[in-house]
C-alpha positions as CSV (number, residue, x, y, z in Angstrom):
1,M,0.4,2.4,14.9
2,I,4.1,1.6,15.2
3,F,5.9,-1.0,13.2
4,R,8.7,-3.1,14.7
5,P,12.0,-2.7,12.9
6,G,12.4,-5.4,10.2
7,R,11.1,-6.5,6.8
8,Y,7.5,-6.9,5.9
9,D,6.4,-8.7,2.7
10,F,3.0,-8.1,1.1
11,W,1.4,-10.4,-1.5
12,P,-1.6,-9.9,-3.8
13,E,-3.3,-13.0,-2.4
14,Q,-3.5,-11.5,1.0
15,S,-4.6,-8.0,-0.1
16,T,-8.0,-6.4,-0.2
17,R,-9.4,-6.3,-3.7
18,K,-11.5,-3.2,-4.5
19,Y,-12.6,-1.2,-7.6
20,Y,-11.1,2.3,-7.4
21,F,-10.8,4.9,-10.1
22,E,-7.5,6.7,-9.8
23,S,-7.2,10.2,-11.2
24,N,-3.7,9.7,-12.5
25,T,-4.4,6.7,-14.8
26,T,-6.9,5.3,-17.2
27,N,-6.7,1.8,-15.6
28,D,-10.2,1.0,-14.3
29,S,-9.6,-2.5,-13.0
30,V,-9.8,-4.0,-9.6
31,K,-7.0,-2.8,-7.4
32,Y,-5.0,-4.9,-4.9
33,C,-4.8,-2.8,-1.8
34,A,-2.0,-4.0,0.6
35,T,-3.1,-1.6,3.3
36,L,-6.6,-0.2,3.1
37,I,-7.3,2.8,5.4
38,K,-11.0,3.5,5.2
39,E,-13.2,5.8,7.2
40,I,-10.4,6.5,9.7
41,S,-9.5,9.8,11.3
42,G,-6.3,10.8,13.1
43,L,-4.1,7.9,12.3
44,T,-0.3,7.9,12.3
45,L,1.7,4.9,10.9
46,D,5.3,5.1,11.9
47,G,7.4,2.5,10.2
48,R,10.5,3.2,12.3
49,S,12.5,2.5,9.2
50,A,10.8,-0.8,8.5
51,D,11.3,-2.2,5.0
52,I,8.1,-2.9,3.2
53,I,8.5,-5.2,0.2
54,Y,5.6,-5.7,-2.3
55,H,5.2,-8.7,-4.6
56,G,3.3,-8.0,-7.8
57,R,0.9,-5.2,-8.6
58,L,-0.1,-3.8,-5.2
59,Q,-1.1,-0.3,-4.1
60,P,1.0,0.2,-1.0
61,F,-1.5,2.4,0.9
62,T,-5.0,3.1,-0.2
63,I,-6.7,5.9,1.8
64,D,-10.5,6.1,1.3
65,S,-12.9,8.5,3.1
66,S,-10.3,9.3,5.7
67,R,-8.6,12.4,7.1
68,D,-5.6,13.4,9.1
69,I,-3.5,10.4,8.1
70,T,0.3,10.4,8.4
71,I,2.6,7.7,7.1
72,K,6.2,8.2,8.0
73,N,9.6,6.5,8.3
74,I,8.7,3.6,5.9
75,R,10.9,2.3,3.1
76,I,8.9,0.9,0.2
77,D,10.2,-1.4,-2.6
78,W,9.1,-4.2,-4.9
79,D,10.8,-7.6,-5.2
80,I,10.7,-7.1,-9.0
81,P,10.3,-3.6,-10.4
82,L,6.8,-3.1,-11.9
83,T,8.4,-2.4,-15.3
84,E,9.5,-6.0,-15.4
85,I,6.2,-7.6,-14.6
86,D,4.1,-8.9,-17.5
87,T,0.8,-7.1,-17.9
């Protein structure tokens, strides 16, 4: 999959909501998955320097039960740093 150059905005309201336990946190709540890659093999996402902007608490890429996944050439940022979002 190849992105066209430009800016892409992702919002929690349009995300997939799933319960995931993450090994690097004690947070066991529902996660907002902006891009869910599930049960896929041999996928390459090439952002071609696209700017991906997230709004709110979103997981940029959630990879579940997949293998041989490559994500490259993507710039990721948030509209407001997560440290400034009320919890």
